[in-house]
N, C-alpha and C positions, 0 to 999 in steps of 0.2 A: 504494500500500500504506500509506504514512504517513497519507494523508488518511482512509482507511478506519479505521485504528487510532485516529486523533483523533476521528472521529465516534463510534466505539464507546465511547471513553473519555468523551466528552461525554454520550452517552446513558446510560451507566452512572451517571455523576455525577448526572444529572437524575432518573433512575428510582430510585436507591437510597433517597432519602428517602420516596418514595411506597411502596416495599415495606415500609419501616419503619412507616409510618402504617397500612398494611393489617394488619401484624402486631400493632398495638396494638388494633385493633377486634376484639371478641369477641362472638359471639352464642351464648347458652346456652339450651337447651331443658330445662325441668324434667321430671323423671321422676315422674309422679303416683304410681306404685307405691312410690317411695322418698321420698315427701314426706308429712310429718305437720304438721297445724295443730292445736294444742292451746290451750285457754283456761282461765283460772283466775279465779274471781270470789270475793273474800272476803265472808264473811257472819258474822253474830253467832254462830250456832250451829255452823257448819261452813264449810269452803271447798268451793265447787262446782268440779268439774273437768269439762271437756268437750272434744269434738273436732269437727272438720269433716272430711268425706271428702276424699280427696286433691285437692290443688289442681292447676291447670294453669297453664302460663305459659311465656313466652319473654322474654328480656331481652338487649338488645344494649348494649354499652358500649365506649367508647373510652378505653383506659387512659391515653393521652397527655393528653386534655382533660377526662376525667371525664364527658362527655356520655353519657346513657343513655336508652333507649327500651324499650318493651315493656309487659307487664302480667302480674300474678299474679292469678288469678281463683279465688275460693272460692265454692262453692255454699252460700248461706246456709241453704237448706232442709235441708242435711245435718247441721246442728248437733245434737249430742246430748250429754246429760249422764248418761244412765242412769236417769232418772226420767221416766216418761211424762207425768205431770201437770206437772212443772216444764218439760219440753221443749215441751209444748203451750202453756203460758203464754209461754215464751220466743219461740216462733214467732208466736203470735197477737198479743201485745201489746208485745213488746220489739223483736225483729228485724223483725216484720211481713214475714216471709220470702215469703209468697205475693205481696205487692206489690213487694218488693225482693229478688229471688232471688239476686242476685250481690253479692259483696263484692270489690272490685278495688283493687289497688295498682299505680299507674303510676309507675315511676321516671323522673326526668329528669336526675339526675346522681349520680355516685359520688364521695364525698369521701374521699380517702386512697388509697393505692396497693394494688392487688390483684395480688399476684405470680402469675406463671404456674405456679410450683411452690412448695409449702410453705404456711405459715399466714400469713394477713393479717387485719387488723382494719380495717374501713372503716365509713362511714356512707352509706346510700342515701337521698337526698332524693327526694321525689315526692309524689304525691297519692293519698290513701286515700279510696275511695268506699264509703260504707255508708249504707243507709237513704235513698237518693236524694240524698245530699249529698256534696260533695267537700271534703276537708280536707287541708291541707298537713301533711307529716309527715317526720321524719328517723328512719330505722330503723338502729340499730347492727347490724352483722353480723360474724361471724367466718367466714372462708373457709379451707378446706383444699383446695388446688389440686394437681392432678396433670396429667400430659400429656393425659389423656382426659376428665377431669371435674372439676367443682367441687362440693364439699360445703359447704353454708352453713347457719348457724344464726343466727336473729334472734329477740330477745326484746324486746318493747316494750309499752307501755301505751296503751290506747284509752280516752279519757275519754268514754264513750258517752253519759252524761247531758248533759254539756256540748255534745255534738254532736247533741242533740235526740232521743235514744232514751229510752224510758220506764224509770225505775228500778223494778224489780219488788219493792221493799221493801213489807212489810206492817206492821201494827201490832206484830206479834210478831217477825217476821224482818226484820232490817236488812242490806242488802248494800252493798258499796262502789259508788262512782259511776264507777269505772273497771274495766276488765277487762284482765288480763295475757294477752298472746298470745305463743306460742312457735311459730316456723316452723322446721322442719328439712327441708332438701331436698338432693337430688343432681341436678345439672344437667350434661348432656353438651354438648359443643361442637357446635353446629348446623353443618351443611354447606351 
């Protein structure tokens, strides 16, 4: 009986840290119906506002180590600003969305603690793929966590001209060389 009790105690001591590690790993599935991707481009005469259709994605991260994997995918062909002429130019000569239909963010680590409950601020490091090119990026996020889901908002700037996309400025209309992106999503814990 004492031997069985000692073996059980030793097993419990060995397995306890493993259970803690598993509790630290979280996989989140984005809800496309509750995800918005908006963009803002400053211009001399007015500011251009636009959206992409709901994004899809999945992200796993280890709260203990910060390691992350997964991807957030946006359909570049879905971008719209409310002006048919402007949208046609954006798709044909800036995004070239027929050639490059996907915009993807692939995280590789989370910097800062993301609590299982309540509000957290962190930064997600990863690779942003647009227009056939891959760029390193750090995205600040604010997360509101509950037992069943994570609601996250990220706002960041994309230096699209520096990254090789065409600046749509004309002689009369001048636009910024970067675009502001705001992503708001709700993600459930994947099983």
